[in-house]
C-alpha positions in Angstrom: -21.9 15.5 -22.2 -24.0 15.3 -19.0 -22.4 14.6 -15.6 -24.5 13.7 -12.6 -23.6 14.0 -8.9 -25.0 10.7 -7.4 -27.5 11.4 -4.7 -27.0 15.2 -4.8 -30.6 16.0 -5.7 -29.5 19.0 -7.7 -30.3 20.0 -11.2 -27.3 18.7 -13.2 -25.2 21.1 -15.1 -24.5 20.1 -18.7 -20.9 20.4 -20.0 -21.3 21.6 -23.6 -18.3 21.0 -25.9 -16.0 24.0 -26.4 -17.8 26.0 -23.8 -15.9 29.0 -22.3 -15.3 28.9 -18.6 -14.3 31.8 -16.3 -12.8 31.0 -12.9 -13.2 33.6 -10.2 -10.5 33.2 -7.4 -6.8 32.4 -7.6 -6.8 29.8 -4.7 -5.5 26.3 -4.3 -9.0 25.1 -5.1 -9.2 27.3 -8.2 -5.8 26.0 -9.4 -7.0 22.4 -8.9 -10.1 23.1 -10.9 -8.1 24.6 -13.8 -5.8 21.6 -13.8 -8.7 19.3 -14.0 -10.4 21.3 -16.7 -7.2 21.3 -18.8 -6.9 17.6 -18.6 -10.4 17.3 -19.8 -10.7 19.3 -23.1 -14.2 18.1 -23.8 -15.4 19.9 -20.6 -14.4 23.3 -22.1 -11.7 25.8 -22.1 -10.7 28.3 -19.3 -10.8 31.7 -20.9 -9.8 33.7 -17.8 -8.9 33.6 -14.1 -10.2 36.5 -12.1 -8.0 37.1 -9.1 -10.0 38.6 -6.2 -7.0 39.2 -4.0 -5.2 42.6 -3.8 -2.6 42.6 -6.7 0.9 42.1 -5.5 2.8 41.3 -8.8 2.6 41.8 -12.5 -0.4 40.3 -14.4 0.1 36.9 -15.9 -1.0 36.1 -19.4 -3.8 33.8 -18.3 -5.0 35.9 -15.4 -7.3 38.9 -15.5 -6.7 41.1 -12.3 -9.3 43.6 -11.1 -9.3 46.0 -8.2 -13.0 46.5 -8.1 -15.6 43.9 -8.5 -17.7 46.5 -10.4 -15.6 45.7 -13.5 -17.0 42.1 -13.5 -19.7 43.1 -16.1 -17.0 44.5 -18.5 -14.9 41.3 -18.1 -17.9 39.1 -18.9 -18.6 41.2 -22.0 -15.0 40.8 -23.1 -14.5 37.0 -22.4 -18.2 35.9 -23.2 -18.0 32.9 -20.8 -20.7 30.2 -20.8 -19.9 29.0 -17.3 -18.5 30.6 -14.1 -16.7 28.8 -11.4 -16.4 30.7 -8.0 -13.4 29.6 -5.9 -12.8 32.7 -3.7 -10.0 33.2 -1.1 -12.6 34.5 1.4 -16.4 34.1 1.4 -17.2 36.8 3.9 -18.0 40.4 2.9 -18.6 39.2 -0.6 -22.1 40.8 -1.1 -20.9 43.1 -3.9 -19.6 40.2 -5.8 -22.8 38.2 -5.5 -24.7 41.2 -6.6 -22.4 41.6 -9.6 -22.8 37.9 -10.5 -26.6 38.2 -10.3 -26.7 41.3 -12.5 -24.0 40.4 -15.0 -24.0 36.5 -15.2 -27.1 35.0 -13.8 -29.5 37.4 -15.7 -27.7 36.5 -19.0 -28.3 32.8 -18.5 -24.6 32.0 -17.6 -24.4 29.1 -15.3 -22.6 29.7 -12.0 -21.1 27.0 -9.8 -18.9 26.9 -6.7 -15.4 25.6 -7.1 -15.9 22.8 -4.6 -18.9 21.5 -6.5 -17.1 21.8 -9.8 -14.1 19.8 -8.5 -16.4 17.2 -7.2 -18.2 16.7 -10.5 -15.0 16.5 -12.4 -13.1 14.1 -10.2 -15.6 12.3 -8.1 -13.8 13.3 -4.9 -13.9 16.1 -2.3 -11.7 19.2 -2.3 -10.7 18.9 1.4 -8.5 22.0 1.3 -11.5 24.3 0.8 -13.4 23.0 3.8 -14.3 25.0 6.8 -15.9 23.9 10.0 -18.9 26.2 9.4 -19.5 24.7 6.0 -19.5 21.2 7.4 -21.8 22.0 10.3 -24.4 23.7 8.2 -24.3 21.7 5.0 -25.8 18.6 6.6 -24.5 16.5 3.7 -22.0 14.5 5.6 -24.7 12.9 7.7 -26.5 10.2 5.9 -30.2 9.9 6.9 -31.4 7.1 9.1 -33.5 5.8 6.1 -30.4 5.6 3.9 -28.5 3.7 6.7 -31.3 1.2 7.1 -31.5 0.6 3.3 -27.8 0.1 3.1 -27.8 -2.3 6.1 -30.7 -4.4 4.6 -29.1 -4.6 1.2 -25.7 -5.6 2.7 -27.1 -8.2 4.9 -29.3 -9.7 2.2 -26.4 -9.9 -0.4 -23.9 -11.2 2.3 -26.1 -14.2 3.2 -27.0 -15.1 -0.4 -23.4 -14.7 -1.6 -22.0 -16.7 1.3 -24.3 -19.7 0.5 -23.7 -19.5 -3.3 -19.9 -19.2 -3.0 -19.4 -21.8 -0.3 -17.8 -24.3 -2.8 -15.4 -21.6 -3.9 -14.6 -20.6 -0.4 -13.7 -24.2 0.5 -11.5 -24.5 -2.6 -9.6 -21.3 -1.7 -9.1 -22.6 1.9 -7.8 -25.8 0.6 -5.4 -24.0 -1.8 -4.1 -21.8 1.0 -3.4 -24.8 3.3 -1.6 -26.7 0.4 0.4 -23.6 -0.6 2.0 -22.6 2.7 1.9 -23.3 6.4 -0.4 -21.3 8.7 -4.1 -20.6 9.3 -6.6 -20.1 6.4 -7.8 -16.7 7.8 -5.9 -13.6 8.6 -7.5 -11.8 11.6 -6.6 -8.1 12.3 -8.0 -5.4 14.5 -9.5 -2.6 12.3 -11.2 0.8 13.0 -15.0 0.5 12.6 -17.9 2.9 12.7 -17.4 5.8 15.1 -13.8 4.6 15.9 -14.8 1.4 17.5 -12.4 -1.5 16.9 -13.4 -4.8 15.5 -11.8 -8.0 14.3 -11.7 -8.2 10.5 -11.4 -11.5 8.6 -9.5 -12.0 5.4 -8.1 -15.0 3.5 -4.4 -15.2 4.5 -2.3 -14.1 1.5 1.2 -13.8 3.2 3.5 -16.3 4.8 2.8 -17.0 8.4 5.4 -15.7 10.9 6.9 -13.0 8.6 7.4 -9.5 10.2 5.3 -6.9 8.4 7.5 -3.9 7.5 4.5 -1.6 7.6 0.8 -1.5 6.8 1.5 -0.4 3.1 0.9 -3.0 0.6 4.1 -2.5 -1.5 6.3 -2.9 1.5 5.3 -6.5 2.0 5.0 -7.9 -1.5 7.8 -10.2 -1.1 6.0 -12.0 1.8 2.9 -12.8 -0.4 2.3 -16.4 -1.2 1.7 -17.9 -4.6 -2.0 -18.3 -3.9 -2.1 -15.0 -2.3 -0.9 -13.2 -5.4 -3.9 -14.7 -7.3 -6.3 -13.8 -4.5 -5.1 -10.2 -4.3 -5.2 -9.8 -8.0 -8.9 -10.9 -8.2 -9.7 -9.3 -4.7 -11.0 -12.7 -3.5 -9.1 -12.4 -0.2 -11.8 -10.1 1.0 -14.6 -12.6 0.8 -14.4 -13.8 4.5 -15.6 -10.2 5.4 -19.1 -11.4 4.5 -19.0 -12.8 8.1 -18.2 -9.3 9.4 -21.3 -8.0 7.5 -23.6 -10.6 9.2 -22.1 -9.7 12.5 -23.1 -6.0 11.9 -19.5 -4.7 11.9 -19.4 -3.8 8.2 -21.6 -3.0 5.2 -21.2 -4.2 1.7 -20.2 -0.7 0.5 -18.4 1.9 2.5 -14.9 3.3 3.4 -12.3 0.5 3.9 -11.5 0.1 7.6 -7.8 1.0 8.4 -5.7 -1.0 10.9 -6.0 0.4 14.5 -2.1 0.8 14.4 -2.5 3.6 11.9 -5.5 5.4 13.5 -3.5 8.0 15.4 -1.3 8.9 12.4 -4.3 9.2 9.9 -6.2 11.3 12.5 -3.3 13.7 12.9 -2.6 14.0 9.1 -6.3 14.4 8.2 -6.6 17.4 10.6 -4.2 19.5 8.7 -5.6 19.6 5.2 -7.1 23.0 4.9 -4.6 25.2 3.0 -7.1 28.1 2.6 -8.2 28.8 6.2 -5.7 26.8 8.3 -8.6 25.3 10.3 -8.0 21.9 11.7 -10.9 19.7 10.7 -11.1 16.1 11.8 -11.8 14.6 8.4 -11.0 11.1 9.6 -13.7 11.3 12.3 -16.2 12.1 9.4 -14.9 9.1 7.5 -15.9 6.8 10.4 -19.4 8.1 10.7 -20.7 5.2 8.6 -20.0 1.4 8.7 -16.9 0.4 6.8 -17.3 -1.7 3.7 -15.8 -4.6 1.8 -15.7 -2.4 -1.2 -16.0 1.4 -1.7 -15.9 4.4 -4.0 -12.2 4.7 -3.3 -11.5 1.1 -4.2 -13.1 1.2 -7.6 -11.7 4.7 -8.4 -8.3 4.4 -7.0 -5.5 1.8 -6.3 -3.9 0.4 -3.1 -2.5 3.2 -1.0 1.2 2.9 -0.3 2.0 6.1 1.5 0.2 8.9 3.3 -0.2 11.0 0.2 -2.2 8.2 -1.4 -4.1 7.6 1.8 -5.3 11.2 1.8 -6.2 10.8 -1.9 -8.4 7.9 -1.0 -9.9 9.9 1.9 -11.2 12.4 -0.6 -13.1 9.6 -2.4 -14.4 8.1 0.9 -15.8 11.5 2.0 -17.4 12.0 -1.4 -19.2 8.7 -1.0 -20.5 9.6 2.4 -21.6 13.1 1.1 -23.5 11.5 -1.9 -24.4 8.2 -0.2 -27.4 6.6 -2.0 -28.7 3.2 -3.1 -27.9 4.1 -6.7 -24.2 4.9 -5.9 -24.0 1.6 -3.9 -25.3 -0.4 -6.9 -22.8 1.4 -9.2 -19.9 0.5 -6.8 -21.0 -3.1 -6.7 -21.1 -3.4 -10.4 -17.7 -1.9 -10.8 -16.3 -4.2 -8.1 -17.7 -7.3 -9.9 -15.9 -6.1 -13.0 -12.6 -5.8 -11.1 -13.0 -9.2 -9.6 -13.9 -10.8 -13.0 -10.9 -9.1 -14.7 -7.6 -10.6 -13.6 -5.3 -7.8 -12.5 -2.4 -8.9 -14.7 -0.3 -5.9 -13.9 -0.5 -6.4 -10.1 0.2 -10.1 -10.5 3.3 -9.3 -12.6 4.4 -6.9 -9.9 4.2 -9.6 -7.2 6.1 -12.0 -9.4 8.8 -9.5 -10.0 9.2 -8.9 -6.3 9.3 -12.6 -5.7 11.9 -13.2 -8.3 14.0 -10.3 -6.9 13.7 -11.6 -3.4 14.6 -15.1 -4.5 17.7 -14.0 -6.4 18.8 -11.9 -3.3 18.4 -14.8 -1.0 20.2 -17.1 -3.4 23.1 -14.6 -3.7 23.4 -14.5 0.1 23.3 -18.2 0.4 26.1 -18.8 -2.1 29.4 -18.6 -0.1 32.6 -18.5 -2.0 34.7 -21.3 -0.6 38.4 -21.1 -1.4 39.9 -24.0 -3.1 41.8 -26.3 -0.7 45.5 -26.0 -1.0 47.1 -28.6 -3.2 48.9 -31.1 -1.0 52.6 -31.1 -1.5 54.1 -33.9 -3.4 55.5 -36.6 -1.1 59.3 -36.8 -1.0 60.6 -39.4 -3.4 61.8 -42.5 -1.6 65.2 -43.7 -2.5 65.1 -47.0 -4.2 66.1 -49.8 -1.9 68.4 -52.0 -3.7 68.4 -55.7 -2.9 71.4 -57.1 -1.3 72.1 -59.2 -4.3 72.2 -56.2 -6.7 74.4 -54.4 -4.2 76.9 -57.2 -4.3 76.8 -57.4 -8.1 77.4 -53.7 -8.4 80.2 -53.8 -6.0 81.8 -56.6 -7.9 81.6 -54.5 -11.1 82.5 -51.0 -10.1 84.6 -51.4 -7.0 83.9 -50.4 -3.5 82.3 -47.0 -2.9 81.7 -47.3 0.9 78.0 -48.6 0.5 77.4 -51.7 2.5 
């Protein structure tokens, strides 16, 4: 199996079946790489983990501890790896290790790869925890070229104009359905964060009831406010079509990181500055995310789902930065192809989730609306009225039984 890094320009490393992999470095990044390899048996098997730190505890079964990097040659002889992944705790003062790798591994034809590159190829996202300011400044990979930006802009503008003309009948039908389904405007307009942090007004088809208070910006917190037409629009991702206007206005591209609401900007910026578990360096990852124009669709959209908490937003940030690092026309075409597949395939699971939320909300409202009214007290039976005898009957009775004092 051959895995390519889109736009990397590097010679691809082939993953042979049942290949033996040695991981050097017991770091958070190394552990992530091991987890990903174990979940993909076809990529090979981890035969050992070489801990480059000073040993502080007993050896584990799966780890090979060494006190001197001079023993690397003997370890390679013992484990016979086909591939070595280097995920060190510290890259400075590692000249002896690099020399040992050259002598013991490279000369034997064993492929060597950094832990960050290996993680990217396996997952299609960046390992933010391993980043350092120095690596970002000198890599030059998170700064798309001017030519690439021009190509992306021309492609986006051309597709937006053609699509807007071709889909005009569908857009009119959707607008009519929204008006017939619920009260309120056809379009939902919200201020979002654009390129280099500049705000702009984003257009979407309205998929929620007008006037309802949003509990948060997370999608799952507002599902009970979604309209019937909105459920269908979101399942097919058709609510994003009005953003073709944002592309024509120069505020968005067809492909790129999704723009976040300005209300979440401060929070995301703060959280994204505290991701490096290895060095503790605060890196403004969110500023890197806004270095390109946002898009209607993106790498995170076709590889991940809607984010409903900060953890999931950080996960999508990994995919967004991977796109920026490997930005290319080939990757844009791949994302567009995957997006069309998503739009043509009705998202039944998401539609059912919306329906379930609506049913629960309806039952709750119905339960709150039903007020138990106590049965009205039964009226007391009226006192029986004494029968009024006629004067004639009284006289007859008096004549028959004698006088009793009745008149």
